[in-house]
Every structure is written in structure tokens, then in C-alpha cells.
C-alpha positions in Angstrom: 0.0 0.0 0.0 1.2 3.5 -0.7 2.5 5.5 2.3 0.3 8.2 3.7 1.0 11.9 3.0 2.1 13.9 6.0 -0.7 15.8 7.6 -0.9 19.6 7.3 -1.0 21.5 10.6 -4.7 22.2 10.1 -5.3 18.4 9.5 -3.2 17.6 12.6 -5.2 19.9 14.7 -8.5 18.3 13.7 -7.0 14.8 14.1 -6.1 15.5 17.7 -9.8 15.5 18.6 -10.4 12.2 16.8 -10.0 9.0 19.0 -8.6 6.2 16.9 -8.7 2.6 17.8 -5.5 2.0 15.9 -3.1 3.8 13.5 -4.2 1.3 10.7 -5.5 3.4 7.7 -8.1 0.8 7.0 -9.4 1.0 10.5 -9.3 4.8 10.5 -11.2 4.9 7.2 -13.9 2.5 8.6 -14.3 4.7 11.6 -15.4 7.5 9.3 -17.5 5.7 6.7 -17.6 2.0 7.6 -21.2 1.5 8.8 -24.2 0.5 6.7 -25.4 4.0 6.0 -22.5 6.5 5.5 -21.4 5.4 2.1 -25.0 5.5 0.9 -25.1 9.2 1.9 -21.9 9.7 0.0 -23.3 7.8 -3.0 -26.3 10.1 -2.9 -24.1 13.2 -2.8 -22.2 11.8 -5.8 -25.5 11.3 -7.6 -26.4 15.0 -7.0 -28.6 14.8 -4.0 -27.8 17.4 -1.4 -30.6 18.1 1.0 -31.7 16.2 4.1 -35.0 15.4 2.5 -33.2 14.0 -0.6 -31.3 11.5 1.5 -34.5 10.5 3.3 -36.1 9.8 -0.1 -33.4 7.2 -1.0 -34.8 3.6 -1.4 -32.9 2.3 1.6 -35.0 4.3 4.0 -32.4 5.7 6.4 -34.0 6.8 9.7 -33.8 10.5 10.4 -31.8 10.1 13.6 -29.2 8.0 11.9 -29.0 10.4 8.9 -28.5 13.3 11.3 -25.7 11.4 13.1 -24.0 10.4 9.8 -24.1 13.9 8.4 -22.7 15.2 11.6 -19.8 12.7 11.5 -19.1 13.6 7.8 -19.0 17.3 8.7 -16.7 16.6 11.7 -14.3 14.7 9.5 -14.5 17.3 6.7 -15.9 14.8 4.2 -18.9 17.1 3.5 -19.6 20.8 4.0 -22.8 22.7 4.5 -23.8 25.2 1.9 -26.9 27.3 1.2 -29.3 25.3 -0.9 -30.1 28.0 -3.4 -29.7 31.7 -3.5 -32.0 33.2 -0.9 -33.1 29.8 0.4 -33.2 29.3 4.1 -32.4 25.6 3.7 -29.0 24.1 4.0 -27.5 21.6 1.7 -24.5 19.4 1.8 -21.7 18.9 -0.7 -18.6 16.8 -0.8 -15.3 18.4 0.0 -12.1 17.4 -1.8 -11.7 14.8 0.9 -15.2 13.4 0.2 -14.8 13.5 -3.6 -11.7 11.3 -3.1 -14.1 8.5 -2.1 -15.5 8.3 -5.6 -13.2 5.5 -6.7 -14.2 3.6 -3.5 -17.9 3.9 -4.2 -17.3 3.0 -7.9 -15.3 -0.1 -6.9 -18.1 -1.2 -4.6 -20.6 -0.6 -7.3 -18.6 -2.7 -9.8 -18.1 -5.5 -7.3 -21.8 -5.6 -6.5 -22.8 -5.6 -10.2 -20.4 -8.5 -10.9 -21.0 -10.7 -7.8 -24.5 -9.9 -6.5 -27.3 -11.1 -8.9 -30.2 -8.7 -9.4 -28.3 -5.5 -8.6 -28.4 -2.5 -10.9 -26.6 0.8 -10.7 -27.7 4.4 -10.9 -24.0 5.4 -10.4 -22.7 4.8 -13.9 -19.9 6.2 -16.1 -22.4 8.3 -17.9 -23.7 9.9 -14.7 -20.4 10.5 -13.0 -17.1 11.3 -14.6 -14.0 9.5 -13.5 -12.6 12.7 -11.9 -15.6 13.5 -9.8 
């Protein structure tokens, strides 16, 4: 596996508040997005959904309390950021940060694995809907 890049001082400051069970990068990644819901929220962001109600409308049926918790975690880890939904709107929306966009190959690999190995699956996340670069 490639070696990790050194953290910037800003990243180091935010990392101090994060309790890690080990320095293993796989374990640390799973601590951020390794539950049954978080990558689905990230998938929805990749597909262009951005508001709380959009995530709730996904077919998996994420409960509101879990969605609130996962969005909070993604904000804390700077995977997403909050933005105004539309000019003049009082609603907030979410968008992937550079760190969050870097998960696109992970989501694509999981999609490809599922399409290949799990019969009856189909994908909304396709090459035509999402470019390779994000």
C-alpha cells in the first residue's frame, strides 16, 4: 500500500480530537464511513442529492436520527460541508469536500463489485452519470 501523505498543521489539529482505535489506515477509514449508512449518503451526494429530504427519499430508508448522526460525522471529518441550498433559500444543503470527492473510486469499486458478484443488482451510479474525476 502507498504511504500516507504527511498531515498539514490544520489536519493535525483536527486529528487531535479524533479518537482512533489503531493507526491502521483501513481501521481509521472504517471509523469515518464503515457503517451500513454512510457510504450510501456519500453515494447520494455523488449522484447529485444534497438536502436532508433528498437523503431520506433514497430507497434504503435511512431513519432521520441516523441520517442526522452520519451527516454530523461527515461534517466533523470534513468529508462534507454545509452550503446554502439556493440563493435566498433558508435551507442548507451538503456537498462533498475534496476529501469526500476522493471517495468516488471507493464507491465505484463497490458498485462494480456488486454488479459483478451480486445477482439482481443495478446501478444508478454509472460512467455516464459521474465522470472519472468526480
